[in-house]
N, C-alpha and C positions, 0 to 999 in steps of 0.2 A: 447833537449835530453830527452829520456824517460828512467827512471831508474826502475829496477826490484824491486818489493815490498819485504820487509822483510817477512820471513815466519811467519804466524800468530801464529803457535804453539810456536816458539821461543820467540815471544813477550810475549805470555801468561806466559811462564815459567819464564822469567825475572821478570815480574810483580809479579808473585806469590812469588818469592824469596824476592822481596822488601817488600811485605805485611807481610811475615813471620818475616822478620827482624825488621820491625817497629811495628808489632802488629796491623796493620791496615787491614781492609777488603775492597775490592773494592766495595762491595754492601752496606757497612755500611753508615748510615745517620749521617753525621757530623753536629753538631750544635754549637752555641756559638763561642768561639775563634777557635775551631777546624775547623769551616766552612770557616774561613777567612785566612787559612794558606797560605804559599808561594808556589812557583813552585816545591819545593822539595817534596811536599806531594800531587802533582797532579798525577792522573792516570786514565785511562779509567774505568768508572763504579763507581768512587767515587761520592757519593751523598752528597749534602749540603743543609742546610736550615738556612737562616739568618732571624731574626725577629727584629721588632722595639725594643723589650725588650733587645736585644743584643747590642744595640748601646752604645758605650763609650761616655763619656763627650767630648765636644770640647777641643782640645789641650791636650788630655790624653797622646799623644805622639807628638814629634816635627814634623813639616811638613818637609818631606824629599824631596830632589832632587836627584833621582837615575835614570838617563837617560839610556835607552837601549843601550848597547854597541854591535852594530851589527857586527857579524862575518860571514865568509863563513860557509856554512853548513859543519860540520865535516864529514869525510867519514863514520863514524859509526853512524851518527845521521839520524833518520827517524821518521816521526810522528807515535805516538802510538795510536791505536784504540782498541775497545773491541774485544775479541776473535771471530773469524769467519769473521771479516771484513778485507779487503785488501786495502792498500794505494798505489797508483802509482802517479808518477809525470806526469800530463797531458800536461803541457806546461811550458817552461822556457824562460828566456831572455826577459820577459816583462818589462815595465817601470811603476812602482808603480801601479800594478793591484788592483783595489778597488772593487766596486760593480760588481757582475756578475749576469746575468739574462738569463734564457733560453727562446728563442723565441718559438712560437707554433710549428714550424717545427723541433725544437731540436737544432738549432744553438745557440751558446753561445756568448752573447754580454758582453764585459768587458770594464769598464771605466779605461783607463790608465791615471790617473788624472794628474800627473806631465808632461806627454807628450801632454796633452790637446787633447786627441783623444779617440774614442771608437773603439775597435777591435772586429771582429767577427771570431769565431773559429767553424769549422765544423768537426765533427767526424761521417761521414755518416754510416760507417760500425760498429760503436759501439765498436771498439777494444781498446779504451782508448788512441788513437793517432790521433790528428786532421790532416786531410788531407789538410785542408784549414785554413790559418791564414791571414786575410786581415784587413787593416784599413778601417772601415766603413765610418768614418768621422773624420776629423782633424780640427784644428783651433778653438777648443773650449776653455773654460775658467774654468779650474779645474772641469771637469765633474765628477759626482758621480752617482746620481740616474738614473735609466733607466726603462722605462715601455712601454708596447705595448697597442695600442688602435685602435679599440674597442676590448674588451675582447673576447676570443674565438679563433677559429682556423684560422681566416682570418683577421688579423689586417691591418689597412690602414696607421697607423702612428707609429713611434717610438719616444717617449718623452725622452729628456735628460735634467737633471738638472745641469746646470752650477752653479758656486758659486753665480752669480748675476742674473740668469734668468732661465726660463724653455723654451726650444726650442723644436720644433717637426719637424720631417722629414717624407716625404712620404715614405711608406714602404710596400712591398709585400713579402710574404713568399719566402725566398731564396735569397733576395737581399744581395749582399756582399759589395755594395757601395751605399752611398746616391745618389739618382737619381736627386736631386735638392737641392737648398739652404734651410736652416732651417728657420722656421717661429718662431719668438720670440713671445710667447703668455703671458708670465708673467715676470715682473721685480721684483727682490728680493734684499734685503740688501746683499751686497757682503761681503765675509769673508776675511780671512788672514791666516797666518800660525804662530800664536803666541802660545808659550807654555802656557797652562792653559787658553787659550781664543782665541778670533779671529776665531771662528769656521767657516770653509769654506764649509763643506760638506752639500749638500742638497739632500734629498731623495724624491722620488715620487712613489705613488702607487694609483691605482684606486679602488674605492669601488666595492663591489661584484656585484652591479647592473649596474656599469659603469656610473653612473650619477654624480659622484664626483671624483675629483682629489685632493689627499692630498699631501701637500708639507711641509717638515720640515725645519726650519731655526734655527740654534743654536745661542747662545748668542755671543755678541762681546767680553765680558769680563768674568773673573772668577766669580765675584759676585757683579758687579756694578749695580746700579739702576738709572743711569743717562739717559739722552735723547737718547743716542746712542742705547739703548736697546728697544726702543719703538716698533719696528716691528720685534723683535727677541725673541728667547727662546719660540717659538710657533710652533704649527702645524696649517697650514692654509688649508682651504677647498675652492676649486674652481669648477666651471663648467668645463667640459672637454676642452672647447675652451679658458680657462684662465680667463673668466669673473666671476663676482659675488663673489669676495673675501670675506671670512669671517674667523674669528678665531675659530678653532675647539677646541683647548685646549691651555693653556698657563701656564707659570711658569715651563716650561720644559727646563732645561738648554741647552741640546743638544741632541735632538732625532735623532741620526745618522741613525738608521734603522727604516723603516716602513714596515708593512706586514698586510695582511688581512687574518683572520681565514676563510678558505674556507667553513667551516661548518656553522658558525654563521654569517659571514659577518662583524664581529667586527674588528676595527682597533687596531693593537698592535704597540708598539714602543720599541726601545732599547736605553737607555739613559746614556750618560756620566754625572755624577754629578760633583759638584764643588770640588775644591782643597783647600789645606791650613789649614784644620782642624785636621789633624793627619792621621796616617796610616790607620785607619779603619772607617773613617767618611768623608762624608756619603757614604753608599753603592751606586753603580750604580744600575740600575734597568731595568727590562723588564716587560711590563705591558699592559693590555688592556687600551685603551684610552677612557675616558668618554667625550662625547660631552659637551663642556662648562666647562670641568674640570680644576681646578687650582691645580698645583703640587708643589707650594711653592717657586720656585726660583724667586728672590735671597734672600727673607726675611726668608723663612722657608724651612725645609726639612722633608720628611717622616712624615707627620702630623704636629702638632703644635710645632715642635722643631725649635726654632728661631735661626737663624744664629747670633752668637755674634757680628759679624761685622755690624749687622743692629739692634742692641738691641733697643727695644721699638717702632720700626716702624710697621705700619699697623696692629695693634691688631685686627682690624675688619676682617682680612683675616685668622686669626689663625684657626678658626673652619672650614674653607673651604678647607684646604689643604688635598688632597687625599693621601692615602698610597698606593703605587704601589703593584702589585701582587707578584712579585718575586724580592727580593733584592739580588744583586750580589756583591761579595767582592769588597770593595771600591777601586777605581782607576784601576779597571780591563780594563777600556776603552772599554765598550761594544759597538760594532759597528753594523754590518748588521745582519739581522735575516730572517728566512724563515720557513714556515710550511712544514713539510715533507708530500707531497701528493702522493708519489710513493708507489709501492707495493714490491719492491725488498728487502727492509729491513724487518726484523722480525716485527711481529704485535706490539710489545711494543714500537716501534719507530714511528709508523704511526700516523699522525695527530699532532705530537709534534713539538715544535719549536727547530730549531738549530740556535745558535747564535755565532758569532765570537767575541772573546775577544782579543783586539789588544795588551794589556799589559800596565803595570803601569809605571809612572815616579815619581809620588808623594807619594812613599811608600818606606820605608827603605828596605824591602824584597819584591822581585818581585812577582806580582800576575797577572793573566790573561794569555796571550800568549797561548790560547787554543780555542777549539770550545766546547761549552756546549750544552746540551739538556735540555729543559724545558718540563716536562710532562704536557699535556693539556687534560682535559676531553672533551668528545663529546659535552657537553653543553658550552664549552669555559672557564670553571673555572679551577683553578689549586690550589695546596696546598702550593705554595711558595718555593718548592724545585727545585733544578737543579742538573744536573749530568755531570761530566767531560766525554767528548766523544773523543776528539782528542787532545792529549797532546804531549810533547816531543820537543817543539820548543826552549827550554832553556837548555844549557849544565849543568852538575853537578856543574860547577864553577860559574854559573850564567850568562854566556855569551849567548846572544840572536842571533839565526840565522833565526828565522821565526816569522812572525807577521800576524795572520789571520785577514782578513778584511771582505770579502764577502762570502756568502753561496748561493748555488742554487741547485735545484733538477733537474737532467737531464731527458731526455725523457725516459730513461730506468730505472729510479729510483735511479741512482747513486747520490752521493752528491759531488758537486764541491766546493772547498774552495780556494779563492784567498789569497795570502801571499805576502805582499809587503816588507817583510824582505828578502826573497830569490827570490823575483820577479818571482814567479811561480804560477801555479794552481795545486792543489792536487785533485785527484779523489778517492773517497771512494766507494767501492762496497762490497756487502755481498757475501761471498763464501761458506757459510754453517757452519756446526758445527766446 
């Protein structure tokens, strides 16, 4: 079912009234405690910057358990986006849609993780309504990451990251069904579905030159350092055929999303940090990934801040811990990310990162449940800030009806967002002033 978008002028007016009532401006840069506020202070255009200097002490607040109470989308609820943008519901009735990737021909491939399948959607005429919706391949094992290879307009394979493996299928532009069995090229540590650990998602992305395949594997636990974590909390690098495994970066608790900056070729990731240290510690993060870099987990976080649960361990590593580029409000559950390479959106959005925040459970007041934008300069650097782009997935009473997971840029420059709360895909276009 396709629903009509709200009128963007009406949205703008409502937000303006909210800002006047609260004394907050949409374009205002919020820092410190104001940058880590809950869902009631989210709105398109709100800018935030969190720094290491803002970190509270461990256990400054009690560790909370506030699970999302999913409800049906209320009739008057719809995602909010900045003025000039329009949101429509592209597809509904999916089963846990997670990563979404655009094929070179514009078809959209979606991992329906709990259904153990990958679906393909085709909107040939670009009217925002898919004429085709087919299961490309089933019988998978908690699929998540999807990538096409070789890069360019004529791929020969589609790669799918199961929780315990990476498989590839022969693919030609326009294929709606896998034409043969998958080839298992990589075996991985498999995940689970444990709250606060047992991370099962595996993302995959190819380097800009196509010579390397990056695969992320999250930790088994929240903060353990036992033998079960030996091949986890890492980003691995492989040859495209799955051979020649090496560790590209480590100490990354759960790099759910991977992306390549198309201008610089640098690998980026979006990371779920650990739980149990309080409402605002430690922040999740989005960052460029340094080859050989150590990001602290489980002994340290955000530089040489030692996790008190590992007091005194590995002092030789303290000076090696990298500080990520962009700190995101703690427990936001930062998931998939994508660089905006289209031209439909205004200039200020182009080349920037869009990232999905699935939403908190380890925080007394909800945070996340939105899509954010990270400004990135042409040289690949950033100032540590991020901006709310798509909000409104939580009711005023705190009930959750939507949880963003995947983001993808379509062939016409639109932004697609998967939502495994409402089991739908949202389509964001720019309509002008």
